[in-house]
SEMI-939678 format. One record per residue (C-alpha): residue number from 1; x, y, z. Coordinates in pm, 1 decimal, always signed. Example, Ala and Ser with C-alpha at 12.3 -4.5 7.8 and 13.67 -1.06 7.14 Angstrom:
PT;resi;xx;yy;zz
PT;1;+1230.0;-450.0;+780.0
PT;2;+1367.0;-106.0;+714.0
***
This chain:
PT;resi;xx;yy;zz
PT;1;-3496.6;+524.1;-985.7
PT;2;-3153.4;+579.9;-1141.6
PT;3;-2985.5;+455.0;-822.0
PT;4;-3219.1;+159.5;-760.3
PT;5;-3005.2;-100.3;-940.4
PT;6;-2670.0;+19.9;-793.3
PT;7;-2825.6;+27.3;-445.9
PT;8;-2962.0;-326.8;-482.9
PT;9;-2621.0;-445.7;-606.1
PT;10;-2454.2;-277.8;-307.8
PT;11;-2694.8;-451.8;-69.5
PT;12;-2609.1;-788.0;-227.8
PT;13;-2237.3;-713.5;-201.9
PT;14;-2273.1;-620.2;+165.9
PT;15;-2473.5;-936.2;+241.0
PT;16;-2216.3;-1177.9;+99.1
PT;17;-1898.3;-988.8;+188.9
PT;18;-1993.3;-937.6;+554.0
PT;19;-2010.9;-1315.2;+592.4
PT;20;-1656.1;-1352.4;+461.2
PT;21;-1548.5;-1052.5;+667.8
PT;22;-1640.0;-1224.4;+994.9
PT;23;-1437.0;-1530.0;+893.4
PT;24;-1141.7;-1309.6;+798.7
PT;25;-1156.8;-1127.6;+1133.3
PT;26;-1166.4;-1457.6;+1323.4
PT;27;-861.3;-1573.6;+1131.4
PT;28;-674.2;-1251.4;+1206.1
PT;29;-583.7;-1187.4;+840.1
PT;30;-769.3;-865.5;+770.0
PT;31;-581.1;-780.3;+450.9
PT;32;-642.2;-1117.1;+285.3
PT;33;-926.0;-953.3;+93.2
PT;34;-697.9;-685.4;-49.7
PT;35;-444.8;-947.5;-160.9
PT;36;-713.9;-1164.0;-319.8
PT;37;-882.9;-863.1;-482.0
PT;38;-550.8;-747.0;-621.0
PT;39;-482.5;-1093.2;-765.0
PT;40;-824.8;-1076.5;-928.2
PT;41;-740.6;-728.2;-1061.3
PT;42;-416.1;-868.9;-1199.4
PT;43;-615.9;-1129.0;-1393.2
PT;44;-842.8;-858.1;-1533.7
PT;45;-534.9;-656.5;-1629.5
PT;46;-376.8;-950.5;-1811.2
PT;47;-704.7;-999.0;-1998.4
PT;48;-711.5;-628.6;-2084.3
PT;49;-353.0;-641.6;-2213.1
PT;50;-442.1;-946.5;-2423.7
PT;51;-724.1;-752.7;-2589.3
PT;52;-1021.5;-896.6;-2394.7
PT;53;-1286.7;-696.8;-2217.3
PT;54;-1289.4;-758.9;-1838.3
PT;55;-1661.4;-844.2;-1860.8
PT;56;-1623.3;-1089.4;-2149.9
PT;57;-1602.0;-1465.2;-2101.7
PT;58;-1224.7;-1463.5;-2157.9
PT;59;-1180.4;-1170.7;-1919.3
PT;60;-1379.3;-1345.3;-1646.7
PT;61;-1178.5;-1664.8;-1702.0
PT;62;-848.9;-1476.8;-1661.5
PT;63;-978.6;-1300.9;-1351.8
PT;64;-1099.6;-1620.7;-1186.5
PT;65;-776.9;-1804.2;-1275.0
PT;66;-559.4;-1548.1;-1099.3
PT;67;-803.2;-1528.6;-807.4
PT;68;-778.5;-1907.9;-771.3
PT;69;-399.2;-1877.3;-766.1
PT;70;-437.8;-1618.2;-490.7
PT;71;-666.7;-1856.1;-299.4
PT;72;-403.3;-2130.8;-322.3
PT;73;-132.9;-1892.2;-199.5
PT;74;-347.5;-1782.8;+95.3
PT;75;-420.2;-2146.3;+180.7
PT;76;-46.1;-2208.2;+185.9
PT;77;-12.2;-1948.0;+463.7
PT;78;-57.0;-2235.8;+713.4
PT;79;+264.8;-2390.2;+584.2
PT;80;+488.4;-2089.5;+644.1
PT;81;+718.4;-2096.1;+951.7
PT;82;+584.3;-1956.7;+1275.4
PT;83;+851.2;-1685.1;+1269.9
PT;84;+684.4;-1528.0;+963.9
PT;85;+372.4;-1330.0;+1046.4
PT;86;+66.7;-1411.7;+828.8
PT;87;+5.7;-1042.4;+758.9
PT;88;+361.2;-1006.8;+625.1
PT;89;+303.3;-1301.9;+391.3
PT;90;-27.2;-1152.4;+273.4
PT;91;+138.8;-814.2;+224.7
PT;92;+402.1;-970.2;+1.6
PT;93;+128.7;-1125.8;-213.8
PT;94;-44.7;-788.6;-243.7
PT;95;+274.8;-600.2;-331.3
PT;96;+380.5;-855.2;-593.8
PT;97;+33.1;-855.5;-751.2
PT;98;+24.7;-474.3;-757.4
PT;99;+374.0;-445.5;-906.8
PT;100;+289.6;-703.8;-1172.8
PT;101;-29.7;-514.2;-1257.9
PT;102;+167.4;-193.2;-1310.6
PT;103;+423.5;-372.9;-1528.3
PT;104;+150.2;-528.9;-1742.8
PT;105;-35.8;-202.2;-1808.2
PT;106;+277.9;+6.9;-1854.6
PT;107;+277.8;-34.1;-2233.1
PT;108;-96.7;+3.4;-2274.8
PT;109;-220.2;+340.6;-2406.2
PT;110;-521.5;+324.1;-2171.9
PT;111;-341.0;+160.3;-1881.0
PT;112;-397.0;+448.7;-1636.4
PT;113;-772.8;+446.8;-1699.6
PT;114;-783.1;+69.5;-1654.3
PT;115;-601.3;+89.6;-1318.8
PT;116;-841.6;+363.1;-1204.1
PT;117;-1135.0;+148.5;-1313.1
PT;118;-1002.4;-148.8;-1117.1
PT;119;-952.7;+61.4;-803.0
PT;120;-1283.3;+252.3;-791.2
PT;121;-1507.4;+33.8;-1012.0
PT;122;-1822.2;+149.7;-1188.0
PT;123;-2107.9;+44.9;-965.0
PT;124;-2334.7;+308.9;-1120.4
PT;125;-2319.7;+112.4;-1446.1
PT;126;-2504.4;-183.5;-1289.5
PT;127;-2838.3;-246.7;-1458.4
PT;128;-3144.7;-435.0;-1343.0
PT;129;-3054.3;-725.5;-1572.8
PT;130;-2729.0;-779.9;-1379.3
PT;131;-2898.1;-823.1;-1040.7
PT;132;-3036.0;-1178.1;-1093.5
PT;133;-2688.0;-1306.4;-1178.9
PT;134;-2542.1;-1162.8;-858.1
PT;135;-2837.5;-1287.0;-651.9
PT;136;-2817.3;-1645.1;-780.5
PT;137;-2438.8;-1665.1;-742.4
PT;138;-2436.1;-1522.0;-390.5
PT;139;-2731.6;-1734.0;-281.1
PT;140;-2546.0;-2044.3;-399.9
PT;141;-2227.9;-1950.7;-213.8
PT;142;-2427.1;-1852.0;+94.7
PT;143;-2601.5;-2190.7;+93.1
PT;144;-2265.6;-2370.5;+72.0
PT;145;-2131.7;-2170.2;+365.3
PT;146;-2442.2;-2248.0;+566.9
PT;147;-2410.8;-2620.8;+503.9
PT;148;-2041.0;-2634.8;+595.2
PT;149;-2043.1;-2358.6;+855.6
PT;150;-1916.0;-2582.4;+1137.6
PT;151;-1593.6;-2701.2;+969.7
PT;152;-1532.0;-2351.7;+831.8
PT;153;-1563.0;-2201.2;+1179.7
PT;154;-1345.6;-2477.8;+1321.1
PT;155;-1081.1;-2403.2;+1057.9
PT;156;-1097.8;-2035.6;+1148.9
PT;157;-1042.8;-2120.3;+1515.9
PT;158;-748.9;-2348.7;+1428.0
PT;159;-588.2;-2088.7;+1205.2
PT;160;-237.8;-2165.2;+1330.7
PT;161;-278.5;-2538.3;+1284.7
PT;162;-126.1;-2718.8;+987.0
PT;163;-354.4;-3019.8;+978.9
PT;164;-458.9;-3153.6;+640.5
PT;165;-828.2;-3113.6;+721.0
PT;166;-778.4;-2745.4;+804.0
PT;167;-589.3;-2696.3;+478.8
PT;168;-879.9;-2852.6;+288.4
PT;169;-1140.8;-2626.7;+445.4
PT;170;-913.0;-2327.6;+402.7
PT;171;-898.8;-2397.9;+30.9
PT;172;-1279.5;-2429.7;+20.3
PT;173;-1312.3;-2096.8;+198.0
PT;174;-1062.2;-1910.0;-18.5
PT;175;-1193.0;-2067.1;-339.9
PT;176;-1547.1;-1947.4;-268.9
PT;177;-1398.0;-1617.6;-162.8
PT;178;-1219.3;-1587.8;-497.6
PT;179;-1549.4;-1641.9;-682.4
PT;180;-1713.1;-1358.8;-487.2
PT;181;-1416.9;-1126.8;-535.2
PT;182;-1401.6;-1204.0;-908.8
PT;183;-1766.1;-1114.0;-952.4
PT;184;-1749.2;-793.4;-748.7
PT;185;-1410.3;-635.2;-825.2
PT;186;-1498.5;-556.5;-1187.5
PT;187;-1815.1;-380.7;-1067.9
PT;188;-1727.3;-226.6;-732.3
PT;189;-1346.9;-195.0;-748.7
PT;190;-1075.7;-310.0;-510.8
PT;191;-1121.8;-35.1;-250.9
PT;192;-1498.0;-68.3;-223.8
PT;193;-1479.9;-447.2;-205.4
PT;194;-1249.1;-412.4;+94.8
PT;195;-1502.9;-178.4;+258.2
PT;196;-1786.6;-426.5;+191.6
PT;197;-1581.6;-701.6;+351.1
PT;198;-1425.3;-549.0;+661.2
PT;199;-1621.8;-247.5;+783.6
PT;200;-1969.4;-408.5;+825.2
PT;201;-1809.0;-709.0;+996.5
PT;202;-1616.2;-487.3;+1239.3
PT;203;-1924.0;-273.6;+1305.5
PT;204;-2130.8;-579.5;+1392.8
PT;205;-1851.5;-721.4;+1609.3
PT;206;-1845.9;-401.6;+1816.3
PT;207;-2187.8;-478.5;+1962.2
PT;208;-2210.3;-856.5;+1993.5
PT;209;-2010.3;-1177.6;+1985.5
PT;210;-2290.9;-1370.5;+1820.6
PT;211;-2219.7;-1433.5;+1451.9
PT;212;-2586.4;-1408.8;+1353.4
PT;213;-2640.4;-1079.2;+1538.6
PT;214;-2311.9;-936.5;+1409.1
PT;215;-2415.8;-1024.2;+1054.4
PT;216;-2753.2;-855.6;+1102.7
PT;217;-2598.2;-536.4;+1240.0
PT;218;-2333.9;-536.7;+966.7
PT;219;-2596.9;-583.0;+695.6
PT;220;-2813.8;-298.5;+823.2
PT;221;-2520.1;-62.8;+867.4
PT;222;-2368.1;-155.9;+530.0
PT;223;-2696.6;-102.6;+344.8
PT;224;-2742.1;+235.9;+514.8
PT;225;-2384.0;+338.3;+431.2
PT;226;-2431.4;+230.5;+68.7
PT;227;-2746.6;+442.7;+42.3
PT;228;-2573.4;+747.0;+192.3
PT;229;-2267.0;+706.7;-30.9
PT;230;-2472.5;+666.2;-349.2
PT;231;-2694.1;+962.5;-261.9
PT;232;-2392.3;+1183.6;-184.4
PT;233;-2223.4;+1077.1;-507.4
PT;234;-2533.7;+1161.0;-710.5
PT;235;-2610.2;+1488.0;-531.5
PT;236;-2259.3;+1636.6;-518.5
PT;237;-2119.1;+1470.4;-834.8
PT;238;-1847.8;+1281.2;-644.3
PT;239;-1664.2;+963.5;-752.4
PT;240;-1902.9;+686.4;-650.5
PT;241;-1649.1;+438.6;-512.1
PT;242;-1467.1;+701.0;-305.7
PT;243;-1793.1;+849.3;-172.8
PT;244;-1920.6;+507.3;-66.4
PT;245;-1586.1;+423.0;+99.7
PT;246;-1607.7;+744.8;+302.7
PT;247;-1968.6;+663.3;+394.7
PT;248;-1858.6;+321.2;+522.9
PT;249;-1583.1;+486.9;+726.2
PT;250;-1838.4;+726.8;+874.0
PT;251;-2056.4;+428.2;+963.1
PT;252;-1766.0;+267.4;+1150.3
PT;253;-1694.7;+589.5;+1341.2
PT;254;-2061.7;+626.6;+1437.1
PT;255;-2070.0;+261.8;+1546.3
PT;256;-1761.6;+307.1;+1764.8
PT;257;-1907.3;+621.2;+1923.3
PT;258;-2241.0;+450.3;+1990.6
PT;259;-2060.3;+151.2;+2134.9
PT;260;-1872.9;+371.9;+2379.9
PT;261;-2141.0;+627.7;+2463.6
PT;262;-2468.3;+436.6;+2457.1
PT;263;-2410.3;+63.5;+2482.8
PT;264;-2134.8;+77.1;+2742.3
PT;265;-2219.2;-30.0;+3102.1
PT;266;-2369.9;+241.2;+3316.7
PT;267;-2058.5;+267.4;+3533.2
PT;268;-1825.8;+313.0;+3237.2
PT;269;-2048.2;+539.0;+3027.7
PT;270;-1935.5;+859.4;+3198.1
PT;271;-1575.0;+750.4;+3160.8
PT;272;-1629.0;+685.7;+2788.2
PT;273;-1794.1;+1026.9;+2742.8
PT;274;-1508.9;+1196.1;+2927.1
PT;275;-1247.4;+1016.5;+2718.0
PT;276;-1432.3;+1098.6;+2395.8
PT;277;-1462.1;+1468.4;+2479.7
PT;278;-1100.5;+1485.0;+2592.0
PT;279;-979.2;+1314.9;+2273.4
PT;280;-1192.1;+1539.9;+2049.7
PT;281;-1066.8;+1849.7;+2231.3
PT;282;-706.1;+1733.8;+2206.5
PT;283;-737.9;+1668.1;+1832.3
PT;284;-894.7;+2010.9;+1774.5
PT;285;-632.5;+2192.3;+1978.7
PT;286;-348.8;+1999.0;+1814.5
PT;287;-484.8;+2089.0;+1469.3
PT;288;-500.3;+2455.4;+1565.9
PT;289;-150.9;+2440.3;+1716.4
PT;290;+4.1;+2287.9;+1404.1
PT;291;-185.0;+2534.9;+1181.8
PT;292;-58.4;+2828.4;+1388.3
PT;293;+300.9;+2700.3;+1372.6
PT;294;+271.6;+2651.0;+995.8
PT;295;+131.2;+3003.7;+954.6
PT;296;+414.7;+3158.0;+1151.5
PT;297;+684.9;+2961.3;+966.9
PT;298;+542.9;+2973.7;+611.8
PT;299;+283.4;+3252.8;+593.2
PT;300;+271.1;+3257.9;+211.7
PT;301;+213.0;+2881.6;+180.9
PT;302;-130.8;+2718.5;+164.0
PT;303;-320.5;+2755.9;+491.5
PT;304;-628.4;+2530.7;+467.0
PT;305;-728.8;+2571.9;+833.0
PT;306;-721.3;+2951.8;+818.4
PT;307;-900.8;+2949.6;+483.7
PT;308;-1176.3;+2748.1;+651.6
PT;309;-1189.4;+2986.5;+947.1
PT;310;-1207.1;+3286.0;+715.3
PT;311;-1489.8;+3128.0;+517.9
PT;312;-1681.1;+3062.7;+840.3
PT;313;-1622.6;+3406.8;+998.9
PT;314;-1613.1;+3621.3;+684.8
PT;315;-1284.3;+3780.9;+793.1
PT;316;-1068.4;+3765.6;+482.3
PT;317;-718.1;+3887.3;+393.5
PT;318;-857.7;+4236.5;+323.4
PT;319;-887.6;+4291.2;+699.6
PT;320;-508.8;+4284.8;+741.0
PT;321;-424.6;+4510.5;+443.9
PT;322;-373.2;+4885.6;+428.6
PT;323;-644.7;+5104.5;+277.8
PT;324;-490.0;+5127.7;-69.7
PT;325;-392.4;+4760.7;-73.3
PT;326;-743.9;+4666.0;+32.4
PT;327;-897.3;+4860.1;-257.4
PT;328;-664.1;+4695.4;-508.4
PT;329;-737.0;+4351.7;-358.3
PT;330;-1115.2;+4394.2;-372.2
PT;331;-1106.6;+4523.7;-731.9
PT;332;-880.9;+4238.2;-848.2
PT;333;-1106.0;+3983.3;-679.2
PT;334;-1417.0;+4126.5;-844.7
PT;335;-1251.3;+4142.4;-1186.6
PT;336;-1130.5;+3781.5;-1160.1
PT;337;-1478.4;+3659.4;-1065.5
PT;338;-1638.2;+3859.4;-1350.3
PT;339;-1398.7;+3726.1;-1613.5
PT;340;-1445.0;+3369.0;-1495.2
PT;341;-1821.7;+3406.9;-1518.3
PT;342;-1789.4;+3543.2;-1874.2
PT;343;-1560.4;+3258.5;-1976.6
PT;344;-1805.5;+3007.3;-1826.0
PT;345;-2095.7;+3176.2;-2010.0
PT;346;-1917.8;+3146.1;-2344.5
PT;347;-1834.9;+2781.6;-2281.4
PT;348;-2198.7;+2709.8;-2191.0
PT;349;-2316.9;+2888.5;-2505.0
PT;350;-2090.6;+2677.3;-2723.3
PT;351;-2204.3;+2352.3;-2558.0
PT;352;-2572.8;+2442.4;-2590.4
PT;353;-2533.9;+2521.6;-2957.7
PT;354;-2376.4;+2181.8;-3018.7
PT;355;-2641.9;+2001.6;-2815.8
PT;356;-2929.5;+2173.3;-2997.6
PT;357;-2774.6;+2106.2;-3336.3
PT;358;-2738.9;+2476.5;-3424.6
PT;359;-2390.9;+2475.1;-3568.3
PT;360;-2171.7;+2779.4;-3515.1
PT;361;-1990.5;+2937.1;-3805.6
PT;362;-1611.9;+2937.6;-3817.7
PT;363;-1608.8;+3309.2;-3742.0
PT;364;-1821.4;+3263.3;-3429.7
PT;365;-1605.8;+2975.1;-3309.9
PT;366;-1287.5;+3181.0;-3356.0
PT;367;-1447.2;+3477.0;-3182.4
PT;368;-1552.8;+3266.8;-2884.2
PT;369;-1205.7;+3109.6;-2864.4
PT;370;-1040.1;+3452.7;-2876.0
PT;371;-1266.6;+3585.9;-2601.9
PT;372;-1198.5;+3282.1;-2384.1
PT;373;-823.1;+3316.8;-2426.4
PT;374;-837.3;+3689.0;-2345.5
PT;375;-1052.4;+3633.2;-2038.8
PT;376;-821.5;+3355.8;-1914.6
PT;377;-509.0;+3571.9;-1951.2
PT;378;-667.5;+3867.9;-1772.6
PT;379;-803.3;+3641.7;-1499.2
PT;380;-454.4;+3498.3;-1443.3
PT;381;-321.6;+3852.8;-1396.5
PT;382;-594.0;+3928.7;-1141.8
PT;383;-521.5;+3598.5;-964.8
PT;384;-153.8;+3697.4;-937.1
PT;385;-249.6;+4027.4;-772.7
PT;386;-490.0;+3853.0;-533.7
PT;387;-232.3;+3589.5;-439.4
PT;388;+42.0;+3847.4;-384.1
PT;389;-173.3;+4064.7;-159.3
PT;390;-307.5;+3758.2;+26.2
PT;391;+49.7;+3654.0;+103.4
PT;392;+124.1;+4001.4;+233.7
PT;393;-184.2;+3982.4;+454.9
PT;394;-76.9;+3641.2;+583.7
PT;395;+258.4;+3782.9;+691.6
PT;396;+74.6;+4029.1;+915.1
PT;397;-190.8;+3778.5;+1017.7
PT;398;+63.5;+3542.9;+1172.3
PT;399;+131.9;+3797.8;+1446.9
PT;400;-226.5;+3911.0;+1501.4
PT;401;-389.0;+3566.8;+1474.1
PT;402;-121.4;+3297.0;+1459.1
PT;403;+67.8;+3389.3;+1776.1
PT;404;-242.5;+3423.5;+2002.7
PT;405;-380.5;+3098.8;+1858.4
PT;406;-47.6;+2925.4;+1924.4
PT;407;-43.1;+3035.1;+2287.8
PT;408;-412.2;+2951.9;+2340.6
PT;409;-385.2;+2602.3;+2191.9
PT;410;-71.5;+2528.2;+2398.3
PT;411;-247.3;+2633.0;+2719.2
PT;412;-550.7;+2426.9;+2621.6
PT;413;-338.6;+2116.5;+2563.3
PT;414;-168.9;+2164.9;+2900.4
PT;415;-506.1;+2179.1;+3075.5
PT;416;-600.2;+1845.8;+2915.9
PT;417;-301.1;+1670.3;+3071.9
PT;418;-375.0;+1458.8;+3380.7
PT;419;-336.6;+1649.6;+3704.5
PT;420;-55.7;+1427.7;+3832.7
PT;421;+154.2;+1508.9;+3521.2
PT;422;+99.9;+1881.8;+3558.7
PT;423;+203.5;+1864.1;+3924.5
PT;424;+511.3;+1649.2;+3855.7
PT;425;+704.3;+1746.9;+3538.1
PT;426;+942.5;+1454.5;+3591.4
PT;427;+650.3;+1214.3;+3551.7
PT;428;+559.3;+1376.8;+3217.6
PT;429;+920.4;+1351.7;+3104.4
PT;430;+933.1;+980.7;+3195.0
PT;431;+603.5;+918.4;+3013.1
PT;432;+745.2;+1082.2;+2698.8
PT;433;+1052.6;+860.9;+2716.1
PT;434;+838.2;+549.0;+2748.4
PT;435;+627.3;+665.0;+2455.2
PT;436;+940.5;+690.7;+2241.5
PT;437;+1054.8;+344.9;+2348.5
PT;438;+716.3;+195.3;+2270.1
PT;439;+762.3;+289.5;+1906.2
PT;440;+1130.4;+189.3;+1915.8
PT;441;+1255.7;+533.9;+1826.6
PT;442;+1625.4;+593.9;+1893.6
PT;443;+1723.2;+953.5;+1943.2
PT;444;+1939.1;+1169.3;+2169.0
PT;445;+1779.8;+1407.8;+2418.4
PT;446;+2022.4;+1639.4;+2597.4
PT;447;+2294.7;+1378.5;+2575.2
PT;448;+2078.7;+1093.5;+2705.9
PT;449;+2028.0;+808.7;+2459.2
PT;450;+1676.0;+669.5;+2445.2
PT;451;+1746.3;+309.9;+2349.7
PT;452;+1504.0;+62.2;+2196.9
PT;453;+1487.1;-302.0;+2285.9
PT;454;+1266.6;-586.0;+2403.9
PT;455;+1210.5;-419.9;+2741.0
PT;456;+1044.2;-126.4;+2569.6
PT;457;+755.5;-354.7;+2475.5
PT;458;+701.5;-459.4;+2839.3
PT;459;+662.5;-101.7;+2958.5
PT;460;+975.0;-116.6;+3177.4
PT;461;+1223.7;+168.9;+3169.5
PT;462;+1593.8;+124.2;+3103.5
PT;463;+1842.6;+341.1;+3283.2
PT;464;+1922.2;+671.0;+3108.0
PT;465;+2083.4;+1000.6;+3203.3
PT;466;+1740.4;+1114.3;+3330.9
PT;467;+1758.0;+864.7;+3613.8
PT;468;+1467.8;+634.9;+3525.1
PT;469;+1447.7;+347.4;+3773.6
PT;470;+1625.4;+23.3;+3695.1
PT;471;+1408.6;-265.1;+3570.3
***
């Protein structure tokens, strides 16, 4: 019951934002939402700096004013020269709004907390009394979009046109968009609003070209992702906005996999499965390869992959230590765990006494504080011993584990290469050169200059010291 109101608010957000998301995708300006949300956040920040609460009437007025300015700037994107990409123009708006937000909150004593609040929101704070306001507002905007859906879709199709009619409908679209963003950013945050907008729309577009069907799929997937994110946040005590954003990302990944493995044509399904398995294997082997290289170069540094493997297999650093070192390591680990448990017990005792109203005397408080300080200092000494011996074990582990893993992952990656590349090393070398040109990287390889230029984008190979064919 505690999550009923936040879940209902999330469902409303998904319903209205997915509609705007499809329009944004058709216009090819995916990051327009981030720019508009950041302009809205700038308005809330100005209101905060002026001493107004973001949820007060003055705070909402500031937020909507700056969102309307953002809508006007986005509408003016039709007037920019064709040489300037729309995404670059939108990125400039976002960067300027973000920089201005930082400048405004720089002098505020609670500026960092305000910025965090704007980014992640506080959707768990939504109450049942807030839901009717969201429902009425979104129903009104949804009705307007339904009535003028034809000119809005026509304006989306004519996104590169500069006709006055298109400019008018663009302003209508962005103005209604600013109202939705203003109402949702203060509750859901900038990051989650972007997820509500883009990810359900993309998920629906993966399966159908029909707007109605894409909306339905996006709504169902977005509601399911919201439920999973809220449940994970409540169960594992995670930040709600971040947990929901990860749940939406997981939904998109699952949708892409289903699109390729289940809903693909029968002839291409096996190809999709083969590509998926090959890509997953390559990513796993590459992760192991990089982890093995990192272990061999910096054995005493953090090794997250090997920590995960040790947790899964139960083979810890003690395996690679001598008998005496192993005994010292095990004793230090036990002592550190015991002292942490004692320190946690004392902290819990103090909190329970405050909660129950049984005040502790000054002597008891000083005694608890002294014990906690002593336990912390002794635990830090044990941690130093554990870390030192773990580093020593890592130095030996790189030869017993890192080197075999390096060789195995390299051989595995070679087996994943296409057969024609394994049979013809020159073909692999040429493919690597074309890969470098595709990303316009200029570097020297054995005296041969890999040059970047317009021909790199066409897939043709310029002449180098390797003897690539002339274009």
